[in-house]
N, C-alpha and C positions, 0 to 999 in steps of 0.2 A: 550356655554355661552349665545347665543341668546335665547335658550330655557329657561335657568334659569332666564334670565331677564324678559321674558314673564311671567313666573310663578310668579315672584316677583310682577309684576304689577297687576296680577289677584288677588293675596292675598291682596294687598293694596286696590283695588277697593272693594273686598269682605268686608274688615274691615270697610271701609267708609260707605258701605251700611248698615252694622249693626248699626253703630252710628247714621245714618240718619233715622232710623225707628221712626215714630211719637210716642210721649209719651203723652197719655191722662190720667194722674194720678192726684189724688186730692191733695196730700200733697207733700211738697218739700222733706221730708225724704223718703217717699215711692218712689218718682221719683229717688232720688239719689241712694237708695239701689238697686232698680230694674235695673237702668242704669249700676251700677257696675257689677251686676250679669250678665246682657246681654253682657257686654263688655268682661268679663272673659270667658263666654261660647263661645262667638264668636271667641276669640283668641284661645281657646282650639280646637274648630272645625277647624279653619283656620290652626293651626299648624298640626293637624292630617292629613288634606287633603294635606298639603304641604309635609309632611313626606312620605305619600303613593305615591304621584306623583314623588317625588325625587327618591324613591326606584325603581319605575317602569322605570324612565328615565335612571338611572344608569345601570340597567340590560340590557336595550336595547342598550346602547352605550358603554359598556365595550369592550375594545380591548384586546384580548388575544394574545400577541405578540409571545409567545412560544407554543401556543396550537398545532400547526402542528407538533412540535417536541416531544410532550409528549409521543407518541407511541415509538419513537426511544429511548428516555431516559429510558422508562420502560424496553425495550429490553436490553439496555446496563446494567441495574441493574440486570436483570434476568440471563443473560449469559455474563460472562466476556470474551470479545473477545481478541484474540491474536493480536500481532502487524501485522502479515500477514493478518489476517481477517479484521482488521480495515483498512489496506492499500488497500486491494482489494475492500472493500465497498466504500472507498474514491475515487478510480480511476475508478471504473466500471461505464461506461457511458450509457449502454443499458440494457434493461430488456425484458424478454420474459416469459410469463406464470408465473409471480411472481418470476422468478429467475434472479439474477443479472449476467451480463456477462461483461467482458472486450472486447474491440476491440483490434486488434493487436497494434494500436497506443497507446491505454491505457496502454498496457503491457510495451511497450518501455518507456513511460513516467513514469510509476511506478518504474522502476529500475534506471532511470537517473535523474528525477526531484523530487523536494521535495513536490510540490503541483500539483494537476491535472490542466488541461487547464480549463479556465472559461466556464461554461455552465449554462443554466437556470434550466434544470432538465434532468433526464435520458430519453433517447429515448425509447419508447415502440415499440418493433419490431413486425411486422405482419408476417404471414406465407409467404406472397409473398416476403418480404424483406429477410427472411431466405433463401428462394430458390435462390434469386439473389446472396447472399453471398456464397452459396454452389457452384453455377456455376462459381463464380469468383476465387475460391480456386485452386491454381495450384497443379498438381500431385507431388509426391515425386521426380520424375525424373526432374521436372522443378524447384525444390527448389534452392535458391541461397542466398547470403549474404544480399540481399535487400528485401526478401520476406515480412517481417513484415512492412517495410516502404512502400512497394508497395501496400499492401492490405489496409493500413491505417484503415478506419472504416468499411471496407467490410469484416468483419469476427467476430466471437465470441469465447471467451475463458472462460471456466468455472473456478470455484475456485480451484477444484482439479487439473485441468490442469495448473493453475497458480502456484501451489505448485511444480508441476513437472518441469515447465519451470525454476522456480527459482533454483531448485536443479541442473539443467543442467548448469547454469551459473557458478557454483562453482565446477563442476566436472573436475578433471584432466583427461587427455586423457587415462590414465591407468584405469580410472573408467568407461569408456564408455561401455566396455564389461560387467562389473558387472551390470550396469544399464540395459543393454539389457537382460541379463540373468534373471533379476528380473521379466521382462515382459514375457519372454519365459517360461511359467509355465510347459509346457510338454517337454521341452528340444529338440525340433525338429529344432532349429535354425531359426524359423520363429514365428512371433507374429501376431495373428489375432485380429479382433476387440473385440471379447469377452475377450481375455486375457488382452488387454489394459484396458478395463473397469473394470475388476476384480482388476487390480493393482491400478486403480484410487480410488477404495474403500479403499484399504490398505493405500494409500497416505493420506486419510482423517481420519485415525483411531483416531487421537487425537481429532478431532472434534466430532466423534461419542462418545468417552469416556465422553466428557463434557456434552453431551446430554443424558447420562444415557443409552446408547445402550450397550447391553451385548457383551463382547468381544468374538471373535471366533478365534480359532487357525488358523494361516495363511494357513497352508497346507490343513486344512479341508475346508477352504473357497475355495481354488483353486480347490480341487478335486470335491467339490459339485457343483461349479458354472462353471466349465470348459465345462460341457455338455449343459449349458443353452445358449439361444440366446442372442445377445446384448440387445435386447429390454427387456428381462426378467431380465437381470442384472441391467439395468437402473431403472426399476420399483421398485427395492429393496432399492433405495436410500430413504432418509428421507426428508420430507418437514420440513424445519426449518423456524423460524420467521425472520431470517436475510436475507433470499433470497440467501444464499450461495449454497443451494442444493434443488433440486426438484425431485419428483418422476415422471419423464416424460422422454421420449426418444427424444432427440434432437441431430442431427448430428452437432457437433461443427467444426470449421475450422481445428483444429488439427486432428480430426478423418477423415475428408474428405481428408486431405492432406496425411495421412498415409495409409488409406484403400480404397480410391476411393469414388466416389459419391454413388455407390450401396453398399459399405461396404464389398466387397468380396475380395479386395486385401490383400496381406500379407506383413508384414514389415520384411525385412531382416537386418542383422547387418550392412552391408555396407551403406544402406540407412539411418538407424538410426544414425550411427556415423556421416555421412555427415550432417544430420539435426542438430545434437548437435554442430558440428564445425561451421556450418553456423550461428547458433543463437549466439554463443559466439562471433564470429567475428563481427556480426551486432551490437551487444550492445557495444562492445569495439570501433568500428568504429564511432558509434553515439556519444559516449562520447569524443573520440579523436577530432572529427570535431567540437564539441562544444567549445573546447579550441583553436583549430588551426585557427579558423576564416577564413576558405577557403584556407589555406595554406597546404602544404604537411607535415609540421613538427610542433612540439610544442617546446616551450622553456623549459629549465630545471626548471624554476619557475612554469610553467604550469604543468609539470610532478609532482612536489612536491605538488601542490594544488590538483591534482587528487588523489594522494596517501592519502592525509590527509582529503579528502572531507567528508567521512562518519564516521569519528572518533569523539569521544566525548571528545576531548581535550578542556581545557579551552582556552579562547582567548589568554591569556598570553603565555601558552605553545605552542599553534599553531604558534604564531608570532616568538617564539624562534627557531622553526624548520626552518622557512623561512629565518630568519635572519642569521642562520648558513650557509645556502646554499648561500646566497648573499655574505657573508664575505669570503667564501672559493672558490667561482667560479672566477677564474682569467679571463677567457673569456667564454662568453655564447656560448655554442654549442647546436645546435638544435637536437631534438630526433625524429626519423622517426616512422611511424606507426608500421613497422615491429619490431623495438626495443621495442616499447610499448606493442605490442601483445605478444611477447616472454616473457616479464617480467610478464605479467598477467597469462600466462600459468604456470609460476613458482609459482605465488601466489595461483593458484588452487591446487598446490601440497604442500601447506604450512605445513600440518600435517606431511607429510613425511620428510620435511625439518627440522621440530622441533625434530622429532625422531633422524634423522641423527646428529643433533647438540648435543643432549643430549648424544648420544653414543660417539661422537667425543671429546667433551670437558670434559665430566664427572663432572668436578668440577665447571661447569657453568662459565668458563672463557670467556671473550670477544673473538671474532674471527677476524682474519685478512681478507683482501680482497681475498687472495689466498685460504684460508679455505672456505670462503663464496662461491667463484666460484666453488670450487671442490664439495661442498655439493649440489649446484644447479645442476651441471652436473650429479651427482649420482641420484638425485630425478627426474629429468625431461628428461635427455638424451640430453639436449641442452645447449649451452653456452650463457650466457648473455654477451653483449658487455662490454668492459672495461669502456666505457663512462657511461653506465647505473650503473655499480657497483660504479664508482667514485661518481656519483650523489647521489646514495643511502647512501653511507658512509658520504658524505658531509651533508646530512640531519640528519642522525641518530647517527653519531659519536659525542658524547656529548663533550668530552674533546680534540678532535682533535689529538689523538695519533695513528690513523690508525686502531683502534680496535672498533668493533661494539658489543654493548650489544644486543645479538640476542633475549633475552627474551622480552625486551622492543619492539624491532622491530616486533617480531611475534605477540605480543599483539595488537599493533596498526594495523598491516596488517590484522589481523583477523576481526577487525571492518570494515576495508575497504572492505575486500573480501565479507563479508556478508551484506554490505551496511547498517550497523547499526542495522540489525534485531536481532543480538545476544546480543546487549547491553540493558541496563536497559531502558525501555520505558519512555519517558517524553512527555506525550500526553496532559497534562492539565496545566492551570495556568501559573505562572511565569516561571517555568522550561521550559515549551513548548515554551514560547516567547523567552527566552534566546537561546534555541537550534535553533529556526528558524533564529534568527539574526546571529548566528554563521555560519549556513549553507549558508546564503546569502553572508556573508563575504568571504566564501570559493569559491563562484561561480566566473566564469571568468568575 
């Protein structure tokens, strides 16, 4: 504004100088005509100068508030990202050689929290920092249910490993062997680093399809790449614009944990199974402690909030479930972590439970508590406590007749199991705002 005021003063002075030019003409008419002509010409010149200066000034001082995001917006338009890709990019806090990575803490946050921790920008890792992370990674024998929390930001997880870890969280124990056999491409009951990297490529097949990469038969991929070194396999990855994948050889925390610092160790089934159990336990423990507030137990209401946490229920529907529990709970009994963990092991077998229910009821009739308990026992080999079953029925038994509409229960629990990833994305505008508000209301 000061500059515009200065410009105005200069124009005013310029105009006055034009009018003050001495007039040495003979007649009044000529003086009057020439004076008008000079005034008009002066105003025209003044206006032209003002216009040029104004244009120059506006170009110099224009602030492009969204200029830094233009590249990201173009990328979003060019490639439609999946919910998992968007979430990985959102939570990934470090970068190396143009590729985005999550830290172990980022991964835990991504499966428990709705938004990442506040940060100014991503941290660019140096070779020295990668070496420090490599040395901080425990061996497979040293793995425990606190490994990710202990490592915090001293580790890196790639996007394909992120997909692998997410799949672990929803695997029933009966699926652990199947998962291991997928990696064991030569059937020798051991997985080496090359086999692990080959399967990482298969994990990202959907990403490759969207980028126009020609599909290759999985068995052909395994046979052709089984003889290659880990470095050769990694260099066949594709450089993408989103930073999800790079054609470079980097030892991630997961690879060092599985195969040692020199990459020569082999992964056996017992170690693989223990890793999967530890990860499931750690994530559940993290979520349980969020609601327990330092205690060893959570309330029935906390349990209900955890169950409904990642579902896309309307606020009115959500409140109805909680109100039913309040109305039917004669006395509040606490739920232990072991009860909580066993129930979530059952949720990981939800597909088997759905099949058992369809075969058992045939006509889609509601099921009783005894039928529910029997189906859980068949699917998981474990018994749910009567307290947990009573709580589940108090939440989901709509008319209070002791019968559960298992179809509604399964539909809601699938959203919970997959933490919303299987539901319709609501990432923009008013729908995104409403969903965020609902998620905050479900928080402890």
